[in-house]
N, C-alpha and C positions, 0 to 999 in steps of 0.2 A: 761137617757139621761143626757148628760154633759152640765154644765152650763159654761157661759161666765162673768166673773166678771171684769167690767172695773172701775178702781179708777177713784175718781174727785179730781181736783186739784193738789195739792202736795203730796198726798198719794201714797203710792205702797201698791201692794198686794204680801205678802210673805208667800211660804210654809215653814212651820218649817219643820225641821231637826231633829228629834229624835236623841237623843245620844243613844250610844252604851250599850248594856244590861251587858255587862261584862267588867271590869276594865282590864287595863293593866296586873294584878298580873294573871288574871284569874277569880276574884270573880265574882258571878252574879249577878246584881243590881234588886230587885224586881222592879214593877212597882209603888210601895209605896213609896220607898225612891229615886225615880227620882226626879232631879229638873227638872223645866219647862224649854222648851227649850229657847234658846236664839240665835240660829244659824237658817237662813232659806236662801231660795233661791229666788229671785224676780221673780213673774210670771207676772206682768203687773205693767204698771205705768200710772199715772195720766198723765192730760194733760198741767201741769204748768213745762214744760221743762226747764223754768230759774232755777227753784228753784231746782228740781231733779237733783241728781248728780249721781245716779245710771242706771243701764240697764239692761233689762232683761237677766236672766241667771247670775248675780251676786251673789254670796253666801256672805251674810250681818251678821253683829252682831246687836243686839237691845235688850234695858233693859228687866229684867223680866216680867214685869208687865207693858205694853203699850199695845196701840192698841186696836183693836177689835176683839176678835178670833171667828173664826167659821168654818163649814166643806164644802168644795167644794168636789162633788164625792169621799165624804169617808175620804177625807185628810185634817188635821188641815190647815187652814191659818189663816193670822192675817192681816189687812189694818191698817197701822201706817203711820204716818205723816215723810215723807223724811227725815224732819229734826231731827227727832227722833232716826234715825240708827247713831249707833257708829260707825261702820267701813265696809269697804268691805275686804272678806279675798281673797288672789290670791296666788296662788300657786309660789312658788320660782324657777327659773331655777337651774337644778342639779349643773352647772358649778357656777354659784352664790352664793350657798349653801357652797360649798366646799371652796369656797374663806372664808366665812365667818368664817368657822370650823377653817382654818389655821391661820388667822387672830387673833383668840381669844386665 
C-alpha cells in the first residue's frame, strides 16, 4: 500500500537521489565508502507558500546532516525545513552552455 506524506508548515519532503556506484574513471565505489546523499527531488511541500521557494519536481541540494530521514514505499526520504535547502539544480540549455565555453 502506498503512503502519502504531507509536510506541515515550511517543510518539504525530498526523495533522496543516490550517487553513482562507479566513478568517472570506472572504479566501483562500495556502499561502505559512499557519502550520505546531498541531492534529492522535492515530492511534496508544506502549506506555508510564502516561505517555500521550491516546487514539486525541483532537484535540490541540502546539507549532509539535516532533517528527518525515513522510508516511504522502500525509498529514502527526508523532511527538511525549506530554509535549510542550499540550492535548486537546473539543467542549462545547450546553446547557453556553448556560449559559456566560448567566453572562457
